C-alpha positions as CSV (number, residue, x, y, z in Angstrom):
1,M,0.0,0.0,0.0
2,E,1.5,3.3,-1.1
3,P,0.9,5.8,1.6
4,T,-0.7,9.1,0.5
5,I,-1.6,12.5,1.7
6,E,-5.3,11.4,1.5
7,L,-4.5,8.3,3.7
8,A,-2.6,10.4,6.2
9,R,-5.6,12.8,6.6
10,K,-8.0,9.9,7.0
11,L,-5.7,8.3,9.7
12,I,-5.6,11.6,11.7
13,V,-9.3,12.0,11.6
14,E,-9.8,8.5,12.7
15,Q,-7.2,8.2,15.3
16,F,-6.2,11.8,16.4
17,P,-9.4,13.8,15.8
18,E,-7.9,16.6,17.9
19,W,-5.5,17.3,15.1
20,S,-7.9,16.8,12.3
21,N,-8.1,20.6,11.7
22,L,-4.4,21.0,11.1
23,E,-3.1,21.2,7.4
24,I,-1.3,18.2,6.0
25,K,1.2,18.9,3.3
26,H,3.8,17.1,1.2
27,V,7.4,17.6,2.1
28,Q,10.3,18.1,-0.2
29,K,11.9,14.7,0.5
30,S,9.3,12.2,1.5
31,G,11.6,9.1,1.9
32,H,11.7,5.6,0.7
33,D,11.3,3.2,3.8
34,N,8.6,5.7,5.1
35,R,6.5,8.4,3.6
36,T,6.5,11.6,5.5
37,F,4.0,14.5,5.6
38,R,3.9,17.8,7.5
39,L,1.1,18.1,10.0
40,G,0.5,21.7,11.2
41,D,3.5,23.7,11.9
42,T,5.1,21.5,14.6
43,M,4.6,17.9,13.7
44,S,5.0,15.3,10.9
45,I,3.3,12.0,10.0
46,R,5.5,9.1,9.1
47,L,3.8,5.9,7.3
48,P,5.9,2.9,6.6
49,S,6.0,2.2,2.8
50,H,6.1,-1.7,3.3
51,E,5.6,-4.3,5.8
52,A,9.4,-4.7,6.1
53,Y,9.7,-1.3,7.6
54,A,6.7,-1.5,10.0
55,P,8.8,-2.7,13.1
56,Q,10.8,0.4,12.9
57,V,7.9,2.5,14.3
58,E,7.9,0.4,17.6
59,K,11.6,0.7,17.9
60,E,11.7,4.5,17.5
61,A,8.8,4.8,19.9
62,K,10.8,3.0,22.5
63,W,14.2,4.2,22.2
64,L,14.2,7.7,20.7
65,P,12.8,9.5,23.8
66,M,15.8,7.9,25.7
67,L,18.4,8.9,23.1
68,A,17.2,12.4,22.3
69,P,18.3,14.1,25.7
70,H,21.9,13.1,25.0
71,F,22.2,15.5,21.9
72,D,22.7,19.1,21.4
73,L,21.1,18.9,18.0
74,P,17.4,17.6,17.8
75,I,16.6,14.2,16.6
76,T,13.3,12.6,15.5
77,V,11.1,12.5,18.6
78,P,7.7,10.6,18.4
79,I,4.8,12.4,19.9
80,A,2.2,9.7,19.2
81,K,1.9,6.3,17.7
82,G,-0.9,5.3,15.4
83,K,-2.4,1.9,15.3
84,P,-3.1,-0.5,12.3
85,S,-6.6,-0.1,11.3
86,R,-9.0,-1.0,8.4
87,L,-7.3,2.0,6.6
88,Y,-3.9,1.0,6.9
89,P,-2.3,-2.2,8.1
90,Y,0.7,-1.1,9.9
91,S,1.7,1.0,13.0
92,W,2.7,4.6,12.1
93,S,4.0,7.6,14.0
94,V,3.4,11.3,14.6
95,N,6.8,13.1,15.2
96,R,8.1,16.5,16.1
97,W,8.9,18.5,13.1
98,I,12.5,19.8,12.9
99,E,13.3,22.7,10.7
100,G,16.1,22.5,8.1
101,Q,17.1,21.5,4.6
102,T,18.3,18.3,3.1
103,P,22.2,19.0,2.7
104,D,23.6,19.3,-0.8
105,R,26.7,21.1,-2.1
106,S,24.9,24.4,-2.5
107,N,23.7,24.8,1.0
108,T,26.3,23.0,3.0
109,D,29.9,23.6,4.1
110,L,31.4,20.2,3.6
111,Q,34.2,20.4,6.1
112,Q,31.9,22.0,8.9
113,L,29.5,19.1,8.2
114,A,32.2,16.6,8.5
115,V,33.1,18.0,12.0
116,D,29.4,18.2,13.0
117,L,28.5,14.9,11.9
118,A,31.5,13.4,13.6
119,A,30.8,15.0,16.8
120,F,27.1,13.7,16.7
121,L,28.1,10.1,16.0
122,K,30.7,10.3,18.7
123,K,28.1,11.3,21.1
124,L,25.8,8.5,19.8
125,Y,28.5,5.9,20.3
126,S,29.1,7.0,24.0
127,I,25.4,6.3,25.0
128,D,24.8,3.3,26.9
129,S,23.7,0.5,24.5
130,T,22.7,-2.0,27.2
131,G,19.4,-3.7,25.9
132,G,19.4,-2.0,22.7
133,P,18.2,-3.8,19.4
134,I,20.9,-6.2,18.0
135,A,21.4,-5.9,14.4
136,G,19.0,-8.1,12.3
137,K,16.3,-8.1,9.8
138,H,14.6,-5.1,11.6
139,N,17.3,-2.8,10.5
140,F,18.7,-4.8,7.5
141,F,21.6,-5.8,9.7
142,R,23.0,-2.5,10.2
143,G,25.7,-2.7,12.9
144,G,26.1,-6.4,12.2
145,E,28.6,-8.2,10.1
146,L,29.1,-7.1,6.5
147,A,29.5,-10.8,5.6
148,V,25.8,-10.9,5.5
149,Y,25.9,-9.1,2.1
150,K,28.9,-11.1,0.7
151,H,27.1,-13.2,-1.8
152,E,25.1,-10.2,-2.9
153,T,28.1,-8.1,-3.4
154,E,30.1,-10.8,-5.3
155,T,27.0,-11.4,-7.6
156,A,26.8,-7.8,-8.3
157,I,30.4,-7.5,-9.2
158,A,30.2,-10.5,-11.5
159,M,27.0,-9.1,-13.2
160,L,28.2,-5.6,-13.7
161,G,31.2,-7.1,-15.6
162,E,33.2,-4.5,-17.5
163,Q,31.0,-1.6,-16.3
164,I,33.3,-1.5,-13.3
165,D,36.8,-2.3,-12.1
166,G,35.7,-5.6,-10.8
167,D,39.2,-6.8,-9.4
168,A,39.6,-3.4,-7.5
169,C,36.0,-3.7,-6.0
170,A,36.6,-7.4,-4.9
171,H,39.9,-6.2,-3.2
172,V,38.1,-3.5,-1.4
173,F,35.4,-5.9,-0.2
174,K,37.8,-8.6,0.8
175,E,39.7,-6.2,3.0
176,A,36.3,-5.0,4.5
177,L,35.6,-8.5,5.6
178,S,39.1,-9.1,7.0
179,S,38.2,-7.6,10.4
180,K,35.4,-7.5,13.0
181,W,34.3,-5.0,15.6
182,S,35.9,-6.3,18.8
183,K,34.8,-3.7,21.3
184,P,31.5,-3.3,23.1
185,S,28.6,-2.7,20.9
186,V,27.5,0.8,20.4
187,W,24.4,2.6,19.2
188,V,24.3,3.1,15.5
189,H,22.0,5.3,13.3
190,G,22.2,2.8,10.6
191,D,21.3,5.1,7.7
192,V,23.5,8.1,7.8
193,A,22.7,9.8,4.4
194,P,21.9,13.3,3.2
195,G,18.2,12.4,3.2
196,N,18.3,11.8,6.9
197,L,20.3,15.0,7.9
198,L,19.2,18.6,8.1
199,V,21.2,21.7,7.8
200,K,20.5,25.3,8.6
201,N,23.1,28.2,7.9
202,R,25.3,25.5,6.2
203,K,25.7,23.6,9.3
204,L,24.1,20.2,10.6
205,A,20.9,21.2,12.4
206,G,19.1,17.9,13.0
207,V,19.2,14.1,12.4
208,I,16.1,12.2,11.5
209,D,14.8,8.6,10.6
210,F,16.3,6.1,13.1
211,G,14.4,3.2,11.6
212,S,17.6,1.4,10.7
213,S,19.2,2.0,14.2
214,G,20.4,-0.7,16.5
215,V,23.5,-1.6,18.5
216,G,26.7,-3.2,17.1
217,D,29.6,-2.2,14.8
218,P,29.7,1.7,13.9
219,A,31.4,1.0,10.6
220,C,27.9,1.2,8.7
221,D,27.6,4.8,9.9
222,L,30.7,6.2,8.0
223,V,29.6,5.7,4.5
224,M,29.1,9.3,4.0
225,A,32.7,9.7,3.6
226,W,32.4,8.3,0.1
227,T,28.7,8.9,-0.8
228,F,28.7,12.6,-0.1
229,F,31.9,14.1,1.2
230,D,35.0,15.2,-1.2
231,K,38.4,14.2,-0.4
232,D,39.3,17.2,1.9
233,S,36.0,16.9,3.9
234,R,36.4,13.0,4.0
235,N,39.8,13.5,5.6
236,V,38.4,15.8,8.2
237,F,35.5,13.3,9.0
238,K,38.1,10.5,9.3
239,E,40.3,12.5,11.6
240,K,37.3,13.7,13.8
241,I,35.5,10.5,14.0
242,G,38.8,8.8,15.4
243,L,38.0,5.2,14.7
244,D,40.6,2.7,13.7
245,A,41.8,1.7,10.1
246,D,39.8,-1.6,10.3
247,T,36.6,0.1,11.1
248,W,37.2,2.6,8.2
249,N,37.7,-0.3,5.8
250,R,34.7,-2.1,6.9
251,S,32.8,1.2,6.3
252,K,34.2,1.4,2.8
253,G,32.8,-2.1,2.2
254,W,29.3,-1.0,3.3
255,A,29.4,1.9,1.0
256,L,30.6,-0.4,-1.8
257,W,28.0,-2.9,-1.3
258,K,25.2,-0.4,-1.5
259,A,26.8,1.3,-4.6
260,L,27.1,-2.1,-6.5
261,I,23.5,-3.2,-5.9
262,T,22.2,0.2,-7.1
263,Y,24.6,0.8,-9.9
264,N,21.9,0.3,-12.6
265,S,19.0,1.8,-10.7
266,E,16.3,3.3,-12.9
267,V,16.2,6.3,-10.5
268,D,18.8,8.9,-12.0
269,D,20.0,10.3,-8.6
270,V,20.5,6.7,-7.1
271,R,22.4,5.5,-10.2
272,Q,24.6,8.6,-10.3
273,N,25.4,8.4,-6.7
274,A,26.4,4.8,-7.0
275,H,28.7,5.6,-9.8
276,S,30.2,8.5,-7.9
277,T,30.5,6.5,-4.8
278,I,32.5,3.6,-6.4
279,K,34.9,6.2,-8.1
280,E,35.6,7.8,-4.7
281,I,36.2,4.4,-2.9
282,L,38.6,3.2,-5.7
283,Q,40.4,6.7,-5.7
284,D,40.7,6.8,-1.9
């Protein structure tokens, strides 16, 4: 079921009539795993786009109120949780609206974002992860071992053939698989990407969408080093995040896996980003 603004309006009327007089609007970046709509001036509605993403609602409702007070920046905070009904089969959420723009090269100071993002992630990794959700299907194994995507990655390399430097990609992925996170598990966001960051005045202003969060290996959170940052800002990010070389290499493997499986995407932006990411990885 594709969530629409009409569905969002009906769900609010059905389950939260006290907000039924508020305007519901489309947002610039609605998302993939979930569809987001603006509710009045201070809230947003978030509807999972598929059954696979539905468990994220319960997870965010449980853990985000605990995580939020640790940060100087705002993060997604659930205000209310909608229930499955005859209109819509999954749980859904109403969250606090955070002002900001999706970062791009025109509205963001890359080196400042590298500093800000590293600081945010270091704070996240310092929060007690006791009892947190272990990597698994609920977050597509973010924070778990990259080996879960070994077959998929090797298959993509073989299928892409001469479109890529297969030997170089295979080497990068082999190096990524050669180590494991041996320290205590930490909280991970799980999907650190421009679409889940907000900027104001060219600086990081908020972090949203913790649906892929969990506890485990932080390597999955560093992929913006190659998917968004340029060489200079990547070096700043690497220095400020302060993680070891093995974790950096595992992160490179996470970025490569996603780029390979989306290399021939029918969505122009996704395909172009995949091509750029592989280029950055192999030149790094």
